[in-house]
VOGU-3710 file (C-alpha; in Angstrom, 3 decimals, decimal comma):
1> maertggpad> -8,015/35,917/14,024  -6,364/33,499/11,292  -7,286/34,245/7,551  -7,501/31,720/4,447  -4,963/31,516/2,185  -4,741/31,490/-1,660  -3,897/29,023/-3,772  -4,838/25,238/-4,257  -6,989/23,624/-1,474  -5,130/20,959/0,502
11> gagaghipgg> -8,078/18,817/1,314  -9,812/20,496/4,188  -8,701/23,847/3,544  -5,809/25,743/5,181  -5,853/28,744/7,812  -2,613/31,376/7,842  -1,614/32,505/11,024  -0,011/36,049/11,275  4,109/35,866/11,467  4,448/33,328/8,829
21> rteapdpktg> 3,336/29,922/10,108  0,664/28,147/8,227  -1,322/25,895/10,158  -3,837/22,768/9,092  -7,349/23,459/10,236  -9,323/21,677/12,759  -11,848/19,373/10,556  -14,638/20,111/12,489  -14,377/23,628/13,527  -12,455/25,318/11,062
31> pppavpaaap> -9,022/27,053/11,550  -6,983/26,703/14,442  -6,564/29,431/16,646  -3,463/31,394/16,916  -1,609/31,509/19,881  1,390/33,006/21,466  5,018/32,187/21,720  6,134/30,325/24,182  7,880/31,804/27,369  11,766/31,733/27,278
41> grapgavpat> 13,320/28,247/28,875  10,823/25,951/27,820  11,418/22,878/26,302  10,955/23,263/22,187  7,427/21,292/21,122  6,513/20,277/24,603  2,622/21,271/25,360  1,336/21,577/28,933  -2,055/20,467/29,754  -3,477/23,740/29,952
51> aaaavqagpa> -2,599/24,689/26,367  -4,600/21,479/25,495  -7,377/22,851/27,050  -6,671/26,270/25,402  -6,781/24,985/22,308  -9,760/23,052/22,475  -11,706/26,063/24,068  -11,492/28,201/21,113  -9,307/30,699/19,482  -6,616/32,865/21,540
61> agavpatgtg> -5,173/36,235/20,662  -1,444/36,107/19,768  0,475/34,760/17,204  2,985/31,670/16,467  6,576/33,110/15,315  8,293/31,568/12,842  11,100/29,604/13,744  12,214/27,039/11,305  11,528/25,651/7,775  10,649/22,292/6,626
71> ggatvstepi> 9,683/21,211/2,772  10,215/24,696/1,608  7,487/25,999/3,975  8,154/28,312/7,130  6,719/26,916/10,481  7,281/27,001/13,839  9,179/24,790/16,364  7,865/26,793/19,383  5,462/25,302/21,832  1,890/25,921/21,841
81> tapaappaag> 0,875/27,565/24,984  -2,143/28,918/27,184  -3,153/32,566/26,499  -2,051/35,153/28,796  -4,163/35,841/31,374  -6,121/39,089/31,807  -4,305/41,914/33,935  -5,279/42,027/37,681  -6,071/44,673/39,721  -2,927/47,251/39,602
91> gkpapvppav> -2,078/46,365/36,334  -0,113/42,978/36,738  -1,375/39,921/35,226  -3,052/37,397/36,848  -1,238/34,101/37,362  -2,486/30,759/35,088  -3,046/28,218/37,607  -1,492/24,957/36,912  -3,387/21,805/35,088  -5,324/19,850/37,477
101> paggkpvpaa> -5,648/16,451/36,297  -8,636/13,676/37,392  -6,309/13,061/40,452  -6,726/16,591/41,569  -3,079/17,045/41,809  -1,110/19,421/39,447  1,077/17,519/37,457  4,807/19,240/37,140  6,035/19,511/33,631  9,286/17,325/34,908
111> rragllvtlv> 7,220/14,421/35,711  4,856/14,158/32,632  7,748/14,359/30,398  10,473/12,582/32,318  11,981/9,466/31,987  10,107/7,409/34,056  6,902/8,241/32,017  9,039/7,684/28,555  9,680/4,229/29,797  5,855/3,527/30,994
121> lggmaalppl> 4,577/4,714/27,781  7,120/2,589/25,884  6,070/-0,585/28,017  2,382/0,176/26,937  3,074/0,543/23,412  5,457/-2,574/23,621  2,802/-4,911/25,448  0,777/-5,989/21,867  3,825/-6,542/20,044  5,368/-8,659/22,736
131> smdmylpalp> 2,201/-10,639/22,926  2,336/-11,522/19,060  6,023/-11,866/18,584  6,539/-14,147/21,640  3,993/-16,179/20,228  5,628/-16,672/16,640  8,305/-19,330/17,289  5,758/-21,545/19,112  3,154/-21,305/15,567  4,183/-24,760/14,351
141> avtdslsasa> 4,341/-26,217/18,166  0,734/-24,841/18,534  -0,546/-26,579/15,191  0,570/-29,879/16,123  -0,480/-29,433/20,068  -3,793/-28,719/19,054  -4,187/-30,880/15,925  -5,114/-27,787/13,748  -3,828/-26,708/10,586  -1,529/-24,015/9,883
151> atiqltlttc> -4,409/-21,636/8,487  -6,483/-22,230/11,533  -3,561/-21,358/13,916  -2,601/-18,053/11,859  -6,444/-17,189/12,667  -5,351/-16,764/16,536  -2,616/-13,799/15,283  -5,226/-12,568/13,053  -7,932/-12,517/15,576  -5,317/-10,751/17,811
161> iaglalgqlv> -4,527/-8,176/15,345  -8,206/-7,698/14,687  -9,110/-6,961/18,549  -6,084/-4,831/18,741  -8,002/-2,821/15,616  -11,245/-2,930/17,310  -10,415/-2,093/20,755  -8,807/1,299/20,025  -12,335/2,414/18,434  -13,537/2,248/21,980
171> agplsdrwgr> -10,408/2,879/24,038  -9,575/5,983/22,330  -12,736/8,420/22,453  -13,351/6,912/26,091  -9,707/8,674/26,809  -10,730/11,528/25,460  -14,237/11,450/27,547  -12,967/10,298/30,591  -9,051/10,742/30,897  -6,409/8,466/30,222
181> rgplligmvv> -5,650/6,572/33,106  -9,224/5,151/33,955  -9,812/3,489/30,449  -6,066/2,213/30,489  -6,203/0,469/33,596  -9,352/-1,106/32,920  -7,889/-2,502/29,821  -5,136/-3,540/31,240  -6,565/-5,692/33,857  -8,962/-7,609/31,142
191> yvvatalcal> -5,880/-8,122/29,270  -4,007/-10,098/32,138  -6,909/-12,296/32,567  -7,526/-13,253/29,305  -3,646/-13,708/28,758  -3,928/-16,032/31,877  -6,842/-17,964/30,520  -5,102/-18,391/26,796  -2,664/-20,517/28,549  -5,421/-23,093/29,546
201> apgagvlial> -7,249/-23,306/26,334  -7,999/-26,735/25,380  -8,470/-26,265/21,479  -7,914/-23,762/18,777  -11,566/-22,452/18,803  -11,224/-21,414/22,464  -7,790/-19,871/21,894  -9,026/-17,794/18,878  -11,671/-16,483/20,966  -9,390/-15,632/23,793
211> rlvqglagaa> -6,594/-14,115/21,792  -9,511/-11,889/20,091  -10,414/-10,661/24,038  -6,802/-10,273/24,659  -6,322/-7,933/21,683  -9,338/-5,912/22,283  -7,868/-5,273/26,002  -4,504/-4,587/25,158  -5,333/-2,267/22,391  -6,070/0,450/25,174
221> giviaravvr> -2,451/0,499/25,891  -1,123/1,460/22,230  -3,797/4,050/21,616  -3,501/5,777/24,648  -0,034/6,087/24,619  -0,032/8,130/21,484  -2,608/10,306/23,140  -0,795/10,907/25,914  2,299/11,783/23,589  -0,185/14,149/21,720
231> dlyegvamar> -1,127/15,929/24,953  2,402/16,678/25,959  4,194/17,302/22,499  3,549/19,603/19,380  5,148/19,314/15,869  8,792/18,050/15,427  9,158/17,379/19,253  6,268/15,092/18,770  8,086/13,587/15,900  11,230/13,260/17,978
241> ffstlmlisg> 9,369/11,585/20,683  7,914/9,133/18,436  11,132/8,179/17,656  12,271/8,064/21,166  9,368/5,626/21,882  10,186/3,622/19,003  13,460/2,871/20,816  11,515/1,536/23,664  8,657/-0,199/22,314  11,200/-1,851/19,723
251> vapivaplig> 13,155/-3,585/22,012  9,911/-5,694/22,264  10,450/-7,215/18,978  13,956/-8,078/19,358  13,575/-9,622/22,841  10,294/-11,352/22,133  11,123/-14,193/19,956  14,305/-14,651/22,208  12,148/-15,053/25,058  9,779/-17,315/23,318
261> gqvlrftdwr> 12,240/-19,873/21,925  13,853/-19,814/25,204  10,798/-20,418/27,067  9,912/-23,263/24,725  13,302/-25,069/25,664  11,845/-25,470/29,190  8,148/-25,891/28,386  5,501/-25,604/25,829  3,624/-22,841/24,197  1,262/-22,373/27,257
271> giflvltgvg> 4,091/-21,284/29,097  4,539/-18,306/26,803  1,109/-16,930/27,557  2,154/-17,517/31,572  5,083/-15,173/31,254  3,050/-12,663/29,236  0,391/-12,743/31,777  3,070/-11,989/34,470  4,535/-8,871/32,334  1,016/-7,416/31,876
281> avltlvilkw> 0,605/-7,827/35,785  3,372/-5,938/36,329  3,174/-3,079/33,878  -0,469/-2,670/35,238  0,938/-1,925/38,738  3,510/0,400/37,218  0,875/2,527/35,237  -1,134/2,583/38,628  1,714/3,783/40,537  3,864/6,337/38,208
291> lpetlprear> 1,451/7,355/34,937  -0,165/10,659/35,729  -3,299/11,840/34,223  -2,460/14,031/31,333  -5,926/15,142/29,954  -7,419/17,566/32,484  -10,851/18,060/33,326  -11,362/21,025/31,668  -10,011/19,624/28,392  -12,245/16,214/27,828
301> rtggvreslr> -14,845/15,709/25,574  -18,330/15,615/26,423  -21,028/13,556/24,724  -21,599/9,661/24,337  -21,306/7,507/21,182  -22,967/9,853/18,950  -20,718/12,535/19,823  -17,607/10,242/19,039  -18,832/8,886/15,876  -19,418/12,818/14,907
311> tmrgllgdrv> -15,712/13,481/15,836  -14,251/10,632/13,640  -16,556/11,642/10,666  -14,893/15,091/11,119  -11,319/13,709/11,541  -12,196/11,290/8,349  -13,168/14,483/6,452  -9,777/16,037/6,472  -8,456/14,642/3,449  -4,690/14,828/4,184
321> ftgyvltgaf> -5,489/13,416/7,616  -6,964/10,518/6,081  -3,981/10,241/3,662  -1,608/9,859/6,431  -3,645/7,246/8,093  -3,896/5,478/5,159  -0,135/5,706/4,168  0,757/4,269/7,631  -1,842/1,712/7,486  -0,756/0,247/4,377
331> sfaalfayia> 2,968/0,334/5,679  1,980/-1,408/8,710  0,239/-4,325/6,710  3,555/-4,763/4,929  5,200/-5,357/8,663  2,303/-7,670/9,569  2,864/-9,866/6,298  6,335/-10,316/7,306  5,106/-10,996/11,120  2,675/-13,505/9,992
341> aspfvvqeiy> 4,501/-15,408/7,502  8,137/-15,151/8,473  7,631/-18,189/11,272  6,995/-20,711/8,350  9,190/-19,050/5,697  12,253/-19,028/7,879  11,503/-22,261/10,050  9,649/-24,389/7,348  10,730/-23,543/3,807  14,356/-22,486/4,894
351> gaspqafsll> 14,750/-24,849/7,856  15,912/-22,466/10,444  15,776/-23,198/13,954  13,234/-21,579/16,847  16,306/-20,060/18,130  18,038/-19,223/14,643  14,535/-18,001/13,652  14,459/-15,588/16,624  17,794/-14,449/15,914  16,799/-13,013/12,781
361> fglnsiglia> 13,794/-11,491/13,706  15,616/-9,644/16,305  18,250/-8,722/14,048  15,504/-7,145/11,643  14,016/-5,055/14,816  17,547/-3,661/15,408  17,166/-2,219/11,991  13,978/-0,637/12,611  15,204/0,833/15,591  18,359/2,167/14,364
371> vgqingrllv> 16,728/3,921/11,242  13,775/5,519/13,727  16,452/6,677/15,829  18,486/8,434/12,743  15,102/9,623/11,700  14,762/11,287/15,400  18,241/12,576/16,012  19,421/13,474/12,832  16,472/14,080/10,438  13,717/15,791/12,330
381> grvsldkala> 14,156/19,629/12,379  16,549/19,203/9,441  14,174/17,304/6,757  10,784/17,628/6,451  8,623/14,861/7,890  7,387/14,294/4,094  10,612/14,032/2,766  11,459/11,517/5,087  8,327/9,603/4,981  8,865/9,564/0,820
391> cglvvivlaa> 12,407/7,683/1,413  11,029/5,414/3,567  7,972/4,703/1,242  10,547/4,080/-1,417  12,688/1,666/0,087  9,800/-0,509/1,415  8,458/-0,823/-2,266  12,019/-1,489/-3,240  12,529/-4,495/-1,006  9,268/-6,016/-1,632
401> aaltvmttgv> 9,829/-5,921/-5,089  13,469/-7,427/-4,659  11,788/-10,363/-2,506  9,125/-11,008/-5,006  12,021/-11,656/-7,882  14,234/-13,704/-5,549  11,138/-15,934/-4,034  9,731/-16,316/-7,641  13,306/-18,049/-8,317  13,484/-16,040/-11,737
411> lgepglvgva> 17,340/-15,226/-10,492  17,855/-18,901/-9,021  17,198/-19,897/-5,662  18,140/-17,122/-3,493  18,466/-19,154/-0,115  18,123/-17,755/3,403  20,924/-15,013/3,547  18,970/-12,848/0,166  15,555/-13,161/1,632  16,623/-12,440/5,073
421> aglfvlmaaq> 18,377/-9,458/3,765  15,567/-8,315/1,679  13,331/-8,382/5,007  15,890/-6,593/6,944  15,724/-3,567/4,286  11,924/-3,662/4,308  11,611/-3,651/8,164  14,183/-1,119/8,778  12,430/1,256/6,268  9,829/1,288/8,816
431> gltmpntnal> 11,667/3,487/11,229  10,735/6,285/8,403  7,244/5,649/7,982  5,721/4,566/11,623  7,097/7,609/13,644  6,441/10,385/10,900  2,810/9,166/9,712  1,645/9,344/13,356  3,471/12,808/13,885  1,576/14,335/10,559
441> alnrtphaag> -1,620/12,923/11,392  -1,941/13,775/15,030  -0,352/17,037/14,669  -3,772/18,273/12,519  -5,942/17,104/15,799  -5,082/18,538/18,912  -8,582/18,941/19,646  -9,179/15,339/19,660  -5,891/13,066/20,208  -7,721/10,215/21,453
451> sasaligtsg> -10,023/9,734/18,685  -7,438/10,241/16,248  -4,945/7,987/17,671  -7,631/5,288/17,183  -8,071/5,861/13,933  -4,552/5,780/13,172  -4,181/2,570/15,323  -7,190/0,899/14,010  -6,650/1,141/10,334  -2,976/0,014/10,714
461> flmgaaaspl> -4,140/-3,338/12,648  -7,276/-3,675/10,180  -5,003/-3,574/7,194  -2,529/-6,040/9,084  -5,634/-8,734/10,022  -6,540/-8,282/6,223  -2,837/-8,858/5,357  -1,842/-11,615/7,803  -4,317/-14,276/6,269  -3,125/-13,761/2,473
471> vglagedtav> 0,295/-14,473/3,146  -0,539/-18,364/3,593  -3,218/-18,747/0,527  -0,647/-20,766/-1,316  0,570/-23,303/1,443  3,300/-23,609/3,346  5,978/-24,446/0,496  6,416/-20,851/-0,961  7,364/-17,619/0,325  5,782/-15,782/-2,838
481> pmavvqlgcg> 2,591/-14,784/-1,298  4,495/-12,822/1,666  6,371/-10,782/-1,107  3,635/-9,996/-3,193  1,295/-9,050/-0,423  4,277/-6,914/0,793  4,624/-5,250/-2,516  1,206/-4,504/-2,994  0,566/-2,730/0,501  3,793/-0,792/-0,080
491> laavasflfl> 2,413/0,474/-3,605  -1,052/1,349/-1,843  1,028/3,301/0,772  2,542/5,250/-2,098  -0,440/6,083/-3,738  -2,072/6,989/-0,496  0,563/9,388/0,088  0,867/10,896/-3,475  -3,031/11,032/-4,104  -4,182/12,085/-0,448
501> crpwrtparl> -1,563/13,973/1,075  -0,453/15,782/-1,785  2,841/17,227/0,371  3,978/19,363/-2,457  0,521/21,097/-2,227  -0,148/21,074/1,614  1,376/24,279/2,637  2,200/23,317/6,778  5,016/21,183/6,974  6,730/20,099/9,789
//
C-alpha cells in the first residue's frame, strides 16, 4: 500500500511506493497502486492492455523497482504490468489470460505496438493539421472567390480549430466508455462527408459552418490517437513514442502547403477539399482494416455524461496536470498564431509566391520534426522531461521577443529572411514542448486516458482559436500583432509551468 510522503504538496498530493519510486496520485481515487516489475525481455515502457485494466481495477500487491533517474528524483522506466495470478492447484501460478478487445480476439503485443499501428496513429494525428495547412496557400484566393474580407475568411480557420477543440471533449470520453475504434470510425465518416461538402460551398457563411463540422469530426483522430498511445505505453517510453509520432504526423505540415500550392496550379481552392476528401476516405479504410482495439471491455469506464464530467472535474483538480495542460495549450496557441498569420505575412507583406510560402512553411516543419527527434532519441531518458520542456519554453519566448522587435521596425526593416529565421526557431522549439507536455500530463492519468487526452487537445485548440483572429486585428499590412500574440502566449506558458507545475517541488519526475 502506498504511503504519503512528507514535504511540500505538489497539487493533488503525492504517494510514495516502496522501492524508491514516487508516483503522482490519481486525482479521483487517491494514490496509485504499487505494481510488480515487468518480466525480463519486455520492451521498456510498453503497457499491455491487461495492465490498463489492472490499474483501474484497484491497488495491486508488489513494488516498482527504481531503475532510472530524472530531475534529481529516482523514477522507474519499467512498464506497469498486471499483478501475478494466484497459485492454482499444485502450487503453480495460474496463467493470466490475454487482453480481449471489443472484437473478441486477443491483440498480440507486436501488432499493437508495431510499425503499422504507429503509421496509422501518425495518420490519425496528421489529418486535422493536413486539413488546415493544405488550405493555407489558398486563403487569399478564397477571399477573392467568395468576395469576402480577409477577417471573414480567417473565420474558416478559426471555426475549424474550435471544432477540433470541442469535438475532443465528446470523442475522448466516448472512447473511454465504448472503446477506441467505434467513436474513431464514426468521426472519420462524418469528416469525409463534411470535407466533400466544403468543396461545394456557395458562400463564406456555408464554408464557415462546414469547416466547423469538419473540425468536430476530425477531432476524433487527434484525441483517440493520444489515448491509444497511453493505452500502450508508460513513462519515458510514452515520451519517446510521442516524439516518434511527431516524426510521422509532422510530415503533414511539410507536405500540406506544398500539395496545396501545387493543386492551385491546376484548379482552384475547391480542388484542395476534394483531395482532402480522398485522403480521409483512404485513412478510414486503413483504420477499419488495421487498427486494433486497445482498450479491453473490462478496462472501460461506465456511466454517462454526468460521470464524464465528474471525471474531467477530478482531472482538473490535479494542479500539476492542469499546469501541464495549460503550458501545452499556450505553447500551441503561439503555433496557431503563426499558422493563421503566416499566409498574409509572407505573401502579402513580404511578396512571396504561394509556392515560396509553401517551401518556407515546410522548412519550419522540418525544424519542428528534427528537434522532436532530438528530444525523443537523445534527451528523453538522459534529461528530465521538465528540463527539456523548460528549454523549449525559453526558446519560444526569446524567438517571439526577437520577432516583436523586428516587426516593429525598431532595428530597421528585417525583410523576409529575418522574419523567416525567427519563425523557424519558434516552430522548432515546439519539438520540445509538444511531446513532453503530452507525456507529463498523460502519465498522471492512467485511469482516464481518453478524457485526459480530450482536455489536453481541447485546451490547445481553444487557445489556438482565440489567438488566430487576434493576429489580424491591425489589418493585413503589419506582422506586429502576430509577434505580440506569440510573445504573450509564450510568457503565459512559462507562467503556467512555473506556478502550477512547480517542477522543483514535484517529487515524481520522468
